[in-house]
C-alpha positions in Angstrom: -11.7 2.4 11.9 -8.3 4.2 11.4 -5.9 4.2 8.9 -2.8 3.0 11.2 -5.1 0.0 12.7 -6.2 -0.8 9.1 -2.6 -0.9 7.9 -1.6 -2.7 11.6 -4.4 -5.7 10.4 -3.3 -5.7 6.6 0.6 -6.0 8.0 -0.9 -8.6 10.1 -2.2 -10.9 7.0 1.6 -11.1 5.2 2.9 -13.3 7.5 -0.2 -15.5 7.7 -0.2 -15.4 3.7 3.6 -16.8 3.6 2.6 -19.8 5.5 -1.0 -20.2 3.9 -1.3 -19.9 0.4 -4.8 -19.9 0.3 -4.5 -16.5 2.2 -2.2 -14.8 -0.4 -4.5 -13.6 -3.0 -6.6 -12.0 0.0 -3.8 -10.3 1.3 -2.7 -8.9 -2.1 -6.1 -7.9 -2.9 -6.7 -6.0 0.5 -3.4 -4.6 0.6 -3.3 -3.1 -2.8 -6.9 -1.7 -2.3 -6.1 0.0 1.0 -2.7 1.5 -0.4 -4.5 2.8 -3.6 -7.2 4.3 -1.6 -4.9 5.8 1.1 -2.9 7.4 -1.3 -5.6 9.0 -3.7 -7.1 10.3 -0.2 -3.7 11.7 1.0 -3.0 13.3 -2.3 -6.5 15.2 -2.4 -7.2 15.9 1.1 -3.8 16.3 2.8 -1.3 19.0 1.7 2.4 18.3 2.1 4.1 19.5 5.2 7.4 19.0 7.0 10.2 18.3 4.7 8.0 18.7 1.5 7.2 22.6 2.7 9.5 25.6 2.1 12.1 23.7 0.0 11.1 24.8 -3.4 9.2 23.0 -6.2 11.0 20.0 -6.3 9.9 18.3 -2.8 6.1 19.3 -3.9 6.4 17.1 -7.0 8.3 14.3 -5.0 5.4 14.3 -2.6 2.7 13.9 -5.3 4.8 11.5 -7.0 5.4 9.3 -4.9 1.7 9.0 -3.4 0.8 8.6 -7.4 3.4 5.2 -7.9 1.7 4.3 -4.3 -1.8 4.2 -5.9 -0.7 2.8 -8.8 1.4 0.0 -7.4 -1.5 -0.6 -5.1 -4.1 -1.1 -8.3 -1.4 -3.4 -9.7 -1.1 -5.3 -6.7 -4.7 -5.8 -6.1 -4.8 -7.0 -10.0 -2.1 -9.7 -9.1 -4.1 -10.7 -6.4 -6.7 -11.6 -8.7 -4.6 -12.9 -11.2 -2.8 -15.2 -8.5 -6.3 -16.4 -7.3 -7.0 -18.1 -10.9 -3.9 -20.7 -10.4 -2.6 -20.7 -6.9 0.0 -23.2 -7.2 1.8 -21.8 -10.2 1.6 -18.6 -9.4 2.0 -18.5 -5.6 5.9 -17.3 -6.3 5.0 -14.2 -8.0 2.3 -13.6 -5.4 4.9 -13.9 -2.5 7.3 -11.6 -4.1 4.6 -9.0 -5.2 3.6 -9.2 -1.3 6.9 -8.8 -0.3 7.7 -6.0 -2.2 4.5 -3.9 -1.1 5.6 -3.6 2.6 7.4 -0.1 1.5 4.3 1.4 -0.3 2.7 0.6 3.1 5.1 2.2 5.3 5.2 5.2 2.9 1.1 5.8 3.3 1.7 5.3 7.1 4.5 7.5 6.9 2.8 10.5 5.0 -0.7 10.3 6.4 -1.1 8.0 9.5 -0.1 10.3 12.3 -2.4 12.9 11.1 -5.5 10.4 11.5 -4.5 9.8 15.2 -5.3 13.2 16.3 
């Protein structure tokens, strides 16, 4: 399955998780795993291009720094999904907050690598 199709399916899980607390851990674990794997894949197999090219070393390091942050955040999000599933009634607010914040890393992964996979 293409990366963009996977990201669209994960983005569809987010509103369902807000309405139904039982789907919250699934959305956190799935979203975090896809974010982390996609960021690691992009870091190893896609060189920086566009704005990150021909402007010195700072944008080059920024590209890999952003991907590293997204990978760490993805692992933290998946871990939070397992943690939230332990006591859903008490930890639902933390899970929802984590899920809301996770939209930005998903968009970053899609922006950095999504259009490459559509060719």
